[in-house]
VOTORBA-130612 format. One line per 4 residues: number of its first residue (from 0); their letters; for each residue y, x, z of N, C-alpha, C, O. Coordinates in pm, whole numbers, plus 50000, padded with zeros to 5 digits. Last residue first. Layout:
N
NUM> A> Y X Z Y X Z Y X Z Y X Z  ...
//
This chain:
190
189> XXXX> 43045 40971 66739 42996 40847 66801 42990 40853 66950 42950 40755 67014  43297 41076 66525 43213 41113 66638 43174 40986 66711 43259 40902 66742  43288 40975 66179 43346 40976 66313 43246 41023 66417 43125 41010 66399  43316 41117 65884 43209 41073 65974 43261 41088 66116 43276 41199 66167
185> XXXX> 43468 41055 65580 43490 41092 65721 43378 41032 65805 43350 40913 65798  43232 41123 65310 43343 41049 65372 43364 41102 65514 43286 41184 65562  43170 41455 65176 43127 41330 65238 43250 41249 65278 43361 41303 65280  43281 41603 64868 43282 41593 65014 43230 41457 65058 43244 41358 64987
181> XXXX> 43179 41814 64603 43206 41679 64650 43193 41676 64802 43103 41739 64859  43337 42123 64527 43221 42049 64575 43264 41913 64626 43371 41897 64684  43541 42170 64236 43520 42173 64381 43401 42087 64419 43369 41989 64352  43377 42266 63921 43483 42217 64008 43450 42225 64155 43346 42278 64195
177> XXXX> 43034 42228 63821 43175 42252 63790 43267 42197 63899 43238 42094 63960  42778 42148 63883 42816 42284 63918 42963 42313 63895 43014 42413 63945  42724 41893 63790 42749 41908 63933 42789 42049 63972 42832 42070 64086  42666 41799 63543 42793 41869 63559 42825 41901 63703 42939 41933 63736
173> XXXX> 42437 41648 63564 42423 41786 63520 42552 41864 63530 42548 41987 63525  42437 41442 63866 42458 41469 63724 42456 41617 63692 42472 41701 63781  42611 41385 64174 42499 41361 64083 42536 41402 63942 42653 41397 63903  42694 41546 64472 42740 41506 64338 42619 41493 64247 42534 41582 64245
169> XXXX> 42591 41644 64700 42661 41517 64712 42715 41467 64577 42775 41360 64570  42471 41892 64656 42392 41785 64714 42460 41651 64728 42395 41553 64763  42477 42081 64388 42575 42017 64476 42506 41892 64528 42485 41797 64453  42290 42359 64319 42282 42213 64335 42389 42169 64433 42391 42214 64548
165> XXXX> 42202 42631 64097 42277 42569 64205 42266 42418 64202 42236 42357 64099  42090 42952 64004 42068 42807 63999 42139 42746 64117 42136 42802 64227  42161 43223 63786 42151 43167 63920 42139 43017 63902 42174 42962 63798  42043 43474 63562 42077 43336 63593 42075 43312 63743 41997 43373 63817
161> XXXX> 41962 43689 63404 42091 43694 63474 42136 43554 63513 42253 43520 63499  41624 43818 63422 41727 43728 63370 41853 43740 63454 41850 43796 63564  41399 43952 63505 41489 44020 63412 41594 43926 63353 41647 43952 63245  41340 43906 63860 41324 43871 63719 41425 43947 63634 41524 44000 63685
157> XXXX> 41393 43949 64122 41301 44042 64058 41283 44014 63909 41216 44091 63840  41562 43743 64201 41610 43880 64210 41521 43980 64139 41569 44087 64099  41641 43452 64090 41519 43532 64085 41560 43679 64084 41589 43734 63977  41830 43248 64312 41823 43337 64197 41690 43410 64204 41633 43427 64312
153> XXXX> 41995 42952 64434 41887 43050 64435 41899 43136 64310 41970 43101 64215  42171 42721 64649 42162 42808 64532 42045 42903 64548 42000 42931 64660  42325 42419 64758 42213 42512 64765 42211 42594 64637 42246 42544 64530  42582 42265 64937 42545 42332 64814 42428 42424 64842 42430 42500 64939
149> XXXX> 42775 42007 65064 42646 42076 65075 42611 42135 64940 42610 42064 64839  43070 41932 65260 43000 41943 65132 42869 42016 65159 42852 42078 65263  43221 41701 65494 43153 41824 65458 43099 41815 65316 43083 41707 65260  43430 41591 65761 43385 41574 65623 43319 41705 65585 43355 41810 65638
145> XXXX> 43459 41441 66087 43433 41555 65999 43405 41505 65858 43363 41391 65838  43652 41332 66375 43579 41309 66252 43558 41440 66178 43628 41539 66201  43744 41438 66608 43707 41295 66613 43636 41254 66485 43567 41152 66484  43621 41769 66702 43699 41675 66621 43653 41530 66638 43540 41503 66677
141> XXXX> 43593 42018 66859 43562 41884 66910 43638 41775 66835 43711 41697 66895  43617 42252 66714 43736 42202 66784 43718 42062 66838 43817 41993 66862  43384 42350 66619 43467 42280 66521 43597 42229 66582 43680 42169 66513  43258 42440 66840 43292 42540 66738 43384 42481 66631 43454 42554 66561
137> XXXX> 43200 42201 66969 43301 42289 67029 43346 42397 66929 43461 42440 66933  42987 42098 66832 43118 42040 66806 43230 42128 66862 43341 42129 66810  42748 42321 66699 42811 42266 66819 42952 42216 66785 43028 42286 66718  42546 42241 66436 42674 42307 66465 42732 42244 66591 42763 42125 66591
133> XXXX> 42244 42284 66281 42308 42226 66399 42431 42309 66432 42423 42430 66452  42067 42203 65997 42170 42292 66051 42239 42219 66165 42286 42106 66148  41751 42187 65862 41843 42125 65957 41939 42230 66010 41897 42334 66061  41577 42125 65574 41654 42228 65643 41754 42156 65733 41833 42073 65686
129> XXXX> 41272 42028 65452 41389 41981 65527 41450 42099 65603 41385 42162 65686  41059 42150 65341 41137 42063 65252 41259 42006 65323 41342 41940 65259  40876 42293 65489 40993 42365 65435 41069 42282 65331 41135 42337 65243  40685 42171 65639 40665 42173 65493 40774 42251 65419 40763 42271 65298
125> XXXX> 40795 42193 65897 40669 42260 65865 40646 42272 65714 40593 42373 65667  41154 42236 65861 41036 42165 65906 40912 42239 65856 40922 42336 65781  41378 42492 65971 41305 42427 65863 41188 42351 65922 41129 42394 66021  41710 42543 66107 41564 42538 66118 41508 42468 65995 41577 42395 65925
121> XXXX> 41988 42710 66232 41928 42650 66113 41777 42655 66132 41722 42759 66168  42266 42695 66464 42129 42729 66422 42087 42652 66299 42140 42545 66267  42487 42775 66717 42477 42749 66574 42336 42789 66530 42292 42901 66554  42496 42869 66975 42427 42742 66952 42419 42702 66807 42351 42605 66773
117> XXXX> 42817 43015 66965 42685 43009 67030 42622 42871 67009 42690 42769 67023  43016 43127 66747 42963 42992 66768 42824 42996 66831 42724 42984 66761  43307 43265 66632 43196 43287 66724 43145 43150 66767 43221 43067 66816  43395 43273 66307 43405 43188 66425 43283 43216 66512 43170 43194 66470
113> XXXX> 43563 43512 66103 43440 43464 66167 43471 43380 66290 43561 43411 66368  43779 43630 65980 43777 43483 65985 43654 43426 66056 43642 43304 66067  43965 43895 66074 43825 43854 66071 43818 43701 66085 43849 43649 66192  44245 43883 66072 44177 43973 65980 44029 43935 65964 43975 43941 65854
109> XXXX> 44393 43557 66096 44328 43674 66154 44259 43756 66047 44221 43704 65942  44478 43327 66000 44562 43440 65962 44501 43570 66017 44551 43679 65990  44253 43075 65877 44301 43166 65980 44387 43278 65921 44370 43317 65806  44138 42889 65708 44283 42895 65717 44338 42996 65817 44459 43001 65839
105> XXXX> 43859 42906 65735 43920 42931 65604 44070 42954 65616 44125 43033 65538  43654 43045 65956 43776 42965 65955 43851 42999 65827 43902 43111 65814  43297 43039 65920 43426 43106 65898 43539 43004 65900 43524 42892 65852  42974 43105 66036 43081 43006 66027 43214 43080 66017 43240 43171 66095
101> XXXX> 42646 43197 65922 42781 43231 65968 42878 43117 65945 42866 43041 65849  42338 43330 65917 42403 43200 65932 42538 43226 65995 42545 43271 66109  42078 43506 65743 42206 43502 65814 42256 43358 65818 42221 43276 65734  41775 43699 65711 41851 43574 65706 41984 43591 65779 41999 43678 65865
97> XXXX> 41604 43955 65513 41637 43876 65630 41722 43753 65602 41739 43710 65488  41490 44109 65320 41622 44150 65367 41669 44068 65487 41763 44108 65556  41247 43998 65251 41250 44143 65274 41387 44192 65322 41398 44309 65361  41406 43716 65109 41284 43782 65153 41299 43934 65152 41358 43991 65060
93> XXXX> 41693 43592 65227 41647 43676 65117 41523 43749 65166 41532 43835 65253  41893 43335 65300 41760 43386 65333 41711 43461 65210 41690 43402 65104  42206 43237 65435 42124 43295 65330 41990 43336 65387 41977 43368 65505  42492 43029 65480 42363 43082 65526 42288 43138 65407 42304 43093 65293
89> XXXX> 42808 42935 65591 42730 43005 65489 42601 43054 65550 42600 43114 65658  43067 42716 65620 42938 42749 65678 42854 42811 65568 42831 42749 65464  43405 42720 65666 43301 42745 65567 43176 42788 65642 43179 42883 65720  43666 42486 65757 43569 42589 65788 43469 42603 65674 43449 42510 65595
85> XXXX> 43967 42380 65857 43886 42393 65737 43796 42512 65761 43842 42624 65781  44109 42154 66108 44045 42278 66063 43979 42263 65927 43941 42154 65885  44204 41909 66199 44288 42027 66216 44230 42157 66161 44296 42260 66166  44022 41703 66139 44166 41674 66135 44254 41799 66141 44367 41796 66094
81> XXXX> 43795 41901 65932 43822 41819 66049 43971 41784 66044 44040 41829 65954  43553 42000 65694 43694 41966 65724 43697 41876 65846 43614 41787 65862  43350 42247 65569 43362 42145 65674 43509 42124 65703 43582 42219 65733  43147 42339 65304 43284 42335 65353 43290 42222 65454 43239 42112 65428
77> XXXX> 42850 42520 65292 42913 42390 65323 43056 42415 65364 43084 42500 65447  42582 42673 65124 42724 42678 65159 42772 42536 65185 42741 42443 65110  42294 42872 65111 42350 42740 65137 42496 42757 65180 42528 42844 65262  42040 43030 64933 42176 43038 64986 42229 42896 65001 42211 42812 64913
73> XXXX> 41734 43188 64910 41801 43061 64935 41938 43087 64995 41951 43158 65095  41453 43327 64755 41595 43344 64786 41660 43207 64802 41643 43119 64716  41154 43163 64869 41225 43267 64796 41368 43278 64843 41401 43244 64957  41163 42805 64914 41102 42936 64929 41179 43036 64844 41259 42998 64759
69> XXXX> 41139 42490 65014 41243 42590 64993 41181 42727 65020 41151 42760 65135  40910 42269 64858 40938 42367 64964 41046 42466 64922 41045 42519 64811  41075 42001 64673 40960 42084 64709 41005 42191 64809 41123 42202 64840  41307 41844 64689 41186 41790 64626 41062 41871 64657 40953 41814 64667
65> XXXX> 41471 41859 65016 41455 41896 64876 41322 41843 64823 41235 41801 64899  41713 41752 65252 41574 41743 65204 41572 41778 65056 41658 41735 64979  41909 41850 65517 41900 41851 65371 41753 41850 65333 41677 41937 65376  42106 41747 65785 41970 41767 65735 41972 41754 65583 42030 41660 65528
61> XXXX> 42332 41847 66020 42321 41815 65877 42180 41850 65832 42137 41966 65840  42495 41759 66312 42368 41800 66255 42364 41753 66110 42389 41637 66080  42719 41848 66550 42714 41792 66416 42584 41847 66357 42565 41969 66352  42690 41789 66907 42664 41859 66782 42693 41776 66658 42692 41653 66660
57> XXXX> 42699 41649 67143 42768 41778 67140 42758 41850 67007 42811 41960 66992  42715 41319 67029 42685 41409 67139 42766 41536 67127 42887 41532 67103  42730 41322 66668 42729 41256 66798 42691 41355 66906 42640 41464 66876  42688 41296 66370 42803 41351 66441 42813 41278 66574 42892 41185 66590
53> XXXX> 42453 41364 66133 42472 41298 66261 42585 41369 66334 42578 41490 66356  42367 41325 65793 42454 41388 65893 42461 41301 66017 42473 41179 66008  42146 41392 65536 42172 41305 65651 42256 41383 65751 42220 41494 65789  42062 41385 65201 42144 41454 65301 42172 41353 65412 42217 41241 65385
49> XXXX> 41804 41417 64958 41868 41340 65065 41944 41433 65158 41900 41543 65190  41736 41589 64754 41711 41446 64734 41779 41361 64840 41810 41244 64815  41811 41886 64586 41837 41803 64703 41813 41657 64669 41862 41607 64568  41638 42133 64465 41680 42000 64418 41691 41906 64539 41590 41853 64586
45> XXXX> 41533 42374 64523 41671 42352 64568 41725 42216 64522 41844 42188 64538  41277 42350 64425 41293 42402 64561 41436 42393 64612 41459 42402 64733  41278 42271 64157 41261 42168 64259 41285 42218 64401 41311 42137 64490  41371 42345 63885 41402 42417 64009 41397 42320 64127 41500 42290 64188
41> XXXX> 41350 42184 63662 41227 42247 63711 41248 42321 63843 41150 42357 63908  41603 42111 63577 41531 42019 63666 41401 42077 63722 41348 42024 63819  41856 42236 63491 41736 42312 63528 41653 42226 63624 41633 42264 63740  42116 42208 63246 42024 42146 63342 41902 42235 63366 41852 42300 63275
37> XXXX> 42369 42462 63233 42264 42385 63167 42171 42326 63271 42149 42388 63375  42707 42547 63199 42597 42515 63289 42496 42431 63212 42533 42341 63137  42880 42810 63049 42825 42674 63036 42708 42657 63130 42620 42743 63139  43104 42999 63253 42989 42989 63163 42939 42845 63160 42955 42769 63255
33> XXXX> 43306 43046 63425 43329 42945 63324 43215 42931 63225 43227 42860 63125  43223 43386 63467 43293 43266 63514 43320 43170 63398 43353 43212 63287  42953 43553 63461 43034 43494 63355 43103 43369 63408 43050 43258 63397  42784 43641 63656 42885 43733 63607 42972 43678 63497 43057 43749 63444
29> XXXX> 42496 43456 63558 42570 43532 63659 42669 43626 63593 42642 43683 63487  42486 43148 63405 42470 43291 63382 42557 43365 63482 42677 43340 63492  42337 42878 63576 42459 42943 63533 42430 43092 63512 42359 43153 63591  42176 42563 63587 42161 42707 63570 42293 42763 63518 42354 42706 63429
25> XXXX> 42149 42292 63823 42203 42353 63702 42182 42505 63705 42172 42566 63811  41976 41999 63929 42003 42141 63948 42055 42197 63816 42011 42154 63709  41901 41728 63921 42037 41765 63880 42076 41909 63918 42194 41938 63938  41660 41598 63995 41664 41677 63872 41803 41721 63829 41822 41749 63710
21> XXXX> 41772 41299 64148 41663 41394 64128 41685 41468 63996 41723 41407 63896  42071 41241 64334 41993 41226 64211 41887 41335 64202 41910 41448 64243  42059 41178 64689 42109 41251 64573 42016 41232 64453 41896 41209 64470  42160 40966 64927 42044 40992 64843 42096 41053 64713 42167 40987 64637
17> XXXX> 42310 41020 65235 42334 41019 65091 42203 41051 65020 42140 41153 65050  42414 40886 65544 42304 40927 65457 42347 40918 65312 42413 40822 65270  42545 40934 65870 42572 40906 65729 42458 40962 65645 42411 41073 65671  42648 40839 66190 42537 40883 66105 42568 40842 65962 42612 40730 65936
13> XXXX> 42881 40740 66286 42834 40864 66346 42716 40921 66270 42685 41040 66283  43112 40631 66030 42996 40612 66116 42957 40744 66178 42996 40850 66129  43297 40517 65813 43330 40580 65941 43217 40553 66040 43226 40462 66123  43186 40384 65602 43251 40512 65575 43281 40588 65705 43291 40711 65704
9> XXXX> 42861 40243 65654 43005 40240 65678 43064 40379 65655 43000 40480 65685  42628 40245 65380 42665 40286 65515 42815 40276 65533 42890 40298 65437  42617 40186 65111 42575 40082 65205 42616 40116 65348 42637 40026 65430  42694 40418 64987 42780 40302 64974 42745 40194 65076 42832 40120 65122
5> XXXX> 42483 40583 65054 42617 40622 65094 42712 40502 65086 42800 40487 65171  42267 40459 64935 42272 40466 65081 42413 40499 65128 42457 40449 65232  42339 40500 64664 42327 40366 64720 42338 40367 64870 42410 40286 64928  42336 40754 64558 42459 40708 64621 42448 40572 64686 42540 40531 64756
1> XX> 42106 40679 64300 42180 40780 64376 42306 40719 64433 42376 40643 64366  41854 40446 64335 41978 40478 64267 42056 40574 64355 42071 40550 64475
//
């Protein structure tokens, strides 16, 4: 049952696990805000089944598991909240164009919201079904707790369709593409 692990784990723990519903990827027509979202359970490469966060030592680590190998175009976005900061973690992988992984301060008044973060990294396991993002706590301001969201998206850049596909890894159901992303509970530093 989706969310069972999240309910069984203490809300304030250094490790938190969420089991996400299977088949809750949605399709949206690109360029049409407010377009109707339709279920796309066949998009298994971004169908998140489990999210595990560890907030201990010097890092916050977020592992995302999908139903099948993450291949092709992949975009991942996470909002990260701490007692004093709101940050956006964005990563992309586009075949033939490369990859990026960036952290931004959402509330900054600076012209460039980028957060310089040595040690920020993203890796995939051998089967490409687990993506691990490691964020040094120093880049987050060494917070006593964090909350975060997880979103995966893909599109067929070579196809003649105008669709993108998305998955909110912490919200279950076909309406998971609407509204703000669901956030984890506060995960204390252990």
